N, C-alpha and C positions, 0 to 999 in steps of 0.2 A: 246459744248453749250447745257446745258441740256433743255429738252423739258418739258414745262408746260402744263398739262391738268387738269383743275380745277373741271371737272365734271365727275362722273361715267357715264357710258352709259346710264342707266335708268334715272338718274337725269338729263342728259343733253337732253334727249327726252322729259322729263316732262317739264322742264323750257323752253326749246326753242319752244316747241309746244304751251306753253301758250302765248307767244308773237308773234306767227305766223311765227316763224322762226326755223322750225324743224331740227334736225340734218339730215345729208345725210343719205341715205338709208343703208349705212354700218357704222360699229362702227368707230369712229374716237377719239382715245385717250386713254391714259394710265389710266387704272381704279384704280391705286394706289393712284392718287391724289397728290397734292402738297400743303404744308402748306403756301407758299409764293406766293401771287398773282402777276401776271406780270404787268408791267406798260405799258401805251400805250401814244405815242407822235404822233400826226396826223398833218401834214403839208397840208393845202388846199390852193392852189392857185387860182387866179381868170383869167380865159380866157387863161390858159396855154395850148397850143396846143403841140402835141407830137414833132413838129419840133424844139422846144425850148430846149428840154433835152440835145442835144449834147453840148449846151453851158453852162451846169451846171455840172461841174466836181464831186460835192459832191453827187448829184443825181445819177451820173454814177457810182460812188462808192457804193452807196447804192444798185444799181442794182447787181453789183458784190457780195455784202455781202448778198443779199437776193433774192426774187422771184418777177418777173415782170408779170403781166397780160396783155398779148398782146391783149385781146378782151374785154376790160373793156369800158363799155357805160354809158352815163348819160340818165336820163329820159326825159330831156329836155335840149336843148343847151342854156340855159338862167339862169342867176344867181339864182334868188330866187327860182323858181321851183326846180332846181337842189339841192340847199343847203337844201331846206325843205326835199327832199327825202333823203339826207345824214343824217340829224339829227334824222329822224324818221323811215327810212326804208321802206317808203310808196311811192307808185305811186302818181303823182299829181292828179289823180281822186280820190284819198283817202285823200290826204292832203287839197284839195281844192285850191292849189297854182299853178296857171298856168302862171302868167305874174309877173312882178316886182312891179306893183301897181294897183290901182283900185279895183272894187269888186271881181276880180277873182286873185288877186295877191298880192305880197308884205307881209310885216310884219302883216298888218292888217288881211288879209286872213288866214295867218298862226295861228294867235291868235284865229280868229273866229272859226276855225277849231278844236281847242282844243289840237293842236299839241305839245305845249310845255310840256304837260305831258307825251307825247309819245317819247320825245327825249331820246337819250342814256344817256345824262348827269345825270338827275335824277335817272335813274336806276342804274348807277355806283355808284352814291353818296349813294344810299341806300344800296349798297353792300359794303360799307366801304371804297370807294375810295375817295381820294382828287381830286376834279374836277376843271379844269381851262379852261376858253375860252378867247382868245385874238385875236384882230384884227377886222376882218368884220363879222357881224353876218348876218342879212337879210335886203334886201332893204326896206327902210321905217322906220327902227329903228334908233332913235336918242338917243344920250347919255343922254339928259335931260328929256326924256319921263318918266312920273311918274306914270301912270296907277293908280291913286287914292291911291297910297302908301305914298304920302308926300314927297318922295325923288326920285332921278333918280332911274329908275327900273332896278333891276337884275332879270332875270329870275330864277325860282326855280331850285334847284339841282346844282347850280355852286358855288364853293367854292371862287374861283378867277375869277374875270370878269373885263376885260380891253378892251373895246369895243369902236369903233369909229363909226361915222355915215357917213359923207363924208370924207372918208380917201383916196379917189383916187389921190388927188395930192401929197399925202405923207408928206405934210407940211401944217401947218396952221389948223389943225384939233383940236378936242376935244375927249378925252376918258372919258367914264363912269368907272372910276376905283373904283370898289366895292361899287357903290352907291354915289360917288363923282365925279362931272364933272371937269376934269382937262384940260385946254388948252395947246397946244403946238404951238410953233413958227415955224420959217423959218431958224433956225440955223442948222448946219450939224447934230448935236447931236439930233435934234427933228426929223429927218428922221423916218417915222413910222415903217417900217420893222425893223430897228435898235432898236427902242424902244421896240417893241414887243419881239425882240431877247433877249434883256436884261431882261425883265420882265419874259421871259420863263425860263432863267437860273436860275433867283431867286426862281421861283415856283419849279423847280426841286430840288434846294438846300434845300429849306425849307421843301419840301415833305421828302427828304431823312433824314433830321434832325428829323422829326416827326415819322419816321419809318412807313409811310403809303404808300400803292399803290396809284397811281395817273393816270389819264387820262388828257391829255392837247391837245387841239384843237388850232392850230396856223392858223388862216385863214387870208392870206395876200390879200392886194388889188392889188398887182403886179401880172401879168404884164397887167391888164386892163388899159385902156387909162385914163389919158394922158401918162401912162407908164414912170413915173418920175424916173430916175435912182438915186441911192445914188451918192451924189457929187464925191465920189472917182471913180465912174464907168462911169462918163459922157463921157469920151474920149475913152471907150472900143470898140472894134470891128469897126475900121474905114473902111468904104467901104463895110460893110457887105450888102448883098442882100437877099431878100426873096427867098425861094427855087422856082426853076422853074420845078414844077412836070409836068407830061403828061397833068395834067388837068388845068394847068396854061393858063389864057386867052382863055380856050376852053370851050364852053357850052356843055351841055349834047345834045345827038342826039338821038331822038327828044327832044327839050328842052320842059319843061312845060311852061305854059302861062306866069307865072310871071318872067320868064328869057328871053322870046322871044324878048324884047325890048332892051335888054342890048347891048351897042356897044362895040366893041373891046377896051381894055384898051389903053388909049393914052399914049404917052411917059411921060408926066407930071404925070399921074396916076401910072404908074409903078415906077416912081422915088419916089413918095410919099409912095407907098406900101414899097419900099425898106427902106426908112427912118423910117418908122413905125416899120418894122420887127427889124431894128438894135436898136431901142429904146426899144422894147420889150426884146430883148436880153440882153441889158444893165440893165434893171429894175429888172430882175430875178437874177442878180449877188449877190444882198444883200440877196434874198431869199436863194440862194445857200450857202452864206456865213453863215447864220443863221442855216441851217441843218448841216453843218460841225462843227459849235461852239457847237451846242447842242449834237450832237454824242460825241464830245470830252468830254463835261461835264459829260455825262452819264458814259462814260469810267472812268473819274477821280473820280467819285463818287461810283464806282463799281457797276453800275446799267445797264450797257450795255447788259449783258447777261440775264437780267431780264426784257427787254423792248422791246415791238414791235414798230418799227418806220415806219410810214405809210406816203407815199408822193402821192398826186394826185391833180386833178383840178376839178373845177365845171363844166367847158365846154371847148371845143376847140375854134378854131378861123380859119376862112378862109381868105386868102390874095391873091386874084386873081385867086384862083381856080374856075372852073366853070364860069369864067368871072365875078365873084362876087367881088364887092369893099369890103374892109376889114369889117368884122362882123362875125356874128354867126347865130343862129336860125334856120339853116337848118337841114335836116336828114342826110346829108352827113357825112361820117367818119371824115372829116376835123374838124367837130363841135361836133359830138356825142361821138367819140373815144377819150379816154384821158388817160394819164399815170395812172397806179396804181402799186406802188412798196412798198414792205413790207419786213422788215429784222426783225429778232427777234428770241426768243426761238423756236427751232425745225423747223425753215424755212430754206430751202436749199438755199445754196449760188449759184449765177449765173444761177438760173433756170427760166425758162419761163412756165407759165400756159396758155394754149390755150382755156381752157374752158371759155364760156361766163360768164362775171361777169357784175354787175351793181351798180350803187351808192346806190340802195335800200339795198344792201347786207352788207354796212358798218356797220350800227348801230347793226343788228344782230351779226355780227362778233365781234365788240367790246364787246357786251354783253356776247357772248359766250366764248370769250377768258378770261373775267373777272369773269365768273360764276356768273354774275348779275341776279337779279330777274327782269324780263322784266317790262319796264314801259309802254308798249302798244303794239298794234298789227302791226306788220311789214309785209310788201309783200314780202321781200327779204329772202335770206337764208345766213346763215353763211358760210364764205369762209375758216373757220379754217381747215376743212378737206383737202382743196386744199393746203392751206399753208403749212401743215404738210405733204404733199406728200402721202396721203393716197388714196387708190383706192375707187373711187366714181361712182356709177352707177345712172342712171336716172337723170342726170343733165340737166338743162334747154337747149332748142334749140333755144330760141328767147327771146329778151328784147324788151319792149315797150317803145317808144318815144311819147310823148303827147305835142303838141304845139299849144297854142292860140295865134294867131297874137294880139299883145296888143293893146287895144283900144284907149290908151292915150300915148302921148310922153311926156307929162309934168313930169318933175322930174324923168325920166327914163334915167339912164346913158347908157342904151344899146338901146336906140332908133335908129333905123336904118335909114339912109338918104334915100330920095326918089329914088335916082338912084343907090341904092346899090344892088338892088335884094333881096326883102324882101318877104318871102313866106307867102301865106295865112295860115289860121289854117290848121293843119294836124295831122293825126296819122300814125304811122309807126311801122313796126316791123323790127328788124335787126336780121335775123337768123345767123346760123353759117356760111352760104355761100351766102347770098343774102340780099338786102334791098328792102323792099315793102313799098311804101308811098301812102296814101289816102289822098287827099286834099279835102278841105270843097267845093271847087267849081267843084268836080266830077272828076278832073285829077288824073292820076295814074302814078307812077314811078316804075320801077323794074330794079334792077342791080344784075347781076351775079357776085358777089365780088370775088369769087373763080378765074375767069377768067377776071375780069374787076375791079381790085382794085381801080382804080381811079374813078370808077362810071361815065363813060362817055357814055355808050351806054343804053339807056333806052329801054328795051325790054317789057314794059308793054303791048303794043299793040298785040304783037306776042305771049305772053305767054299762054299756053294752059289754057282753061277755067277751068279745074279741079285743076290746080296749083293755079290759081287766086282765086278760091273759098277756097282752102285750106289756102292760106295766109290770105285771108279775115276773115275766121273763127278764125284763130289763133289771128289776130288783135281784132276782136270783143270779144273774150273770155278774152283776157288780159285786154281790156278797162273796163270790169266790175268786174275783180277779186278783191278779198279782202282776205287778209291773205296769208301767205307762201304756205299753203298746195294747196289753190285754184289757186294761181298764178303760182306756180310750175307745177300743171296739165295743165294750160292754155298755158304754155310755150313749150309745146310739139308740134311739127309741124307734121301734117299728111302727109304721103308719097303720 
């Protein structure tokens, strides 16, 4: 499989520096260049935790064919803030998107922050790519929104736009199909993931016919609740139960205030958790089918060797861990650590990368791989050197997680039930071997992940002050960083 490097070393440093995503300290690429630009297919799932990957054979095949990032984290374990970071490469404190709705969240906050111009889509479009986006965009976006354009709104920079509003049920939704609202019903052929899959195949075929490179994001609603499976998968995995990890039904010790009132999971609650986990596993079967179908189509069109295929999730999901009822929004690895798998030109097969990666890195990576003129200032760094197995020095030692407790539960599909264990606002850093959390109410959590991977033993109170101060300094510096150079510097943890 030949390797594509589209920028000479000097040009890469210049372009990536302009968007706040500098090249790694060491050279990464074949300076001879390549005339043909690679394609990018990005499958982004909703609420998919790492414990669902074993039930996705095509994703496991992708892991065998490509590289898996074992320490990939999201900037917030909540849909809209995370997706905003993915699209722009920016932390929530720079996108202005901290929740799913209201003044500090949702599609409204995303637009008010001018983030559409900083999205990777317009940058790749400007670089000559055919760009496509299908499925779920951002919380609060509705297919019929007009934004003064006189017709259903399509954000700039996207050549193909097939996006739903409330697509969570997978049936009975509408799509904005390139500026036209099209309703879908409740027949098996209306199942949203399958509809998106067919449109994606058509997009690949038409791009191949046009002889243009393309980038395509397929953002599914699965396995987000209600986790509706395709009719053909409704009977899959009978009797499947949620994993009983060491953290299952066991609170942290000592637990922070927001967890202390949680009672042990009842028998009914455990049965409900098992039922929900099985539904989640069923609902991702169609996503897995789509991945297999698209990879087959790329091979059939002779495009597989020229295409980066990327799989990930916007956040994880806990189901009984730390005695928490099903949900997300915590700083624990169940919620912030998600899959990132990439296969493509020059990407080693069956390899794992243990360097810390974040969803702010995806936009700079896509632009780097495509040789695109950047569309905005990113806080993340291109993962291309790591994907291509190059020696990299000075890599980050910490990622930032920023979470505002949502002020409103109205129209929020992720609103946490009162008894679920819903944390207050917090800021956190996940270092290479630890988790440090600072809550708005003054509480602190610290977990030595190297020796306590399930994050059960809260050592914040016994942590030496010098170490607390160092972690607090790192957190503070990351909270105010802007641009890749400043954020990379802030992500260095003092000894």
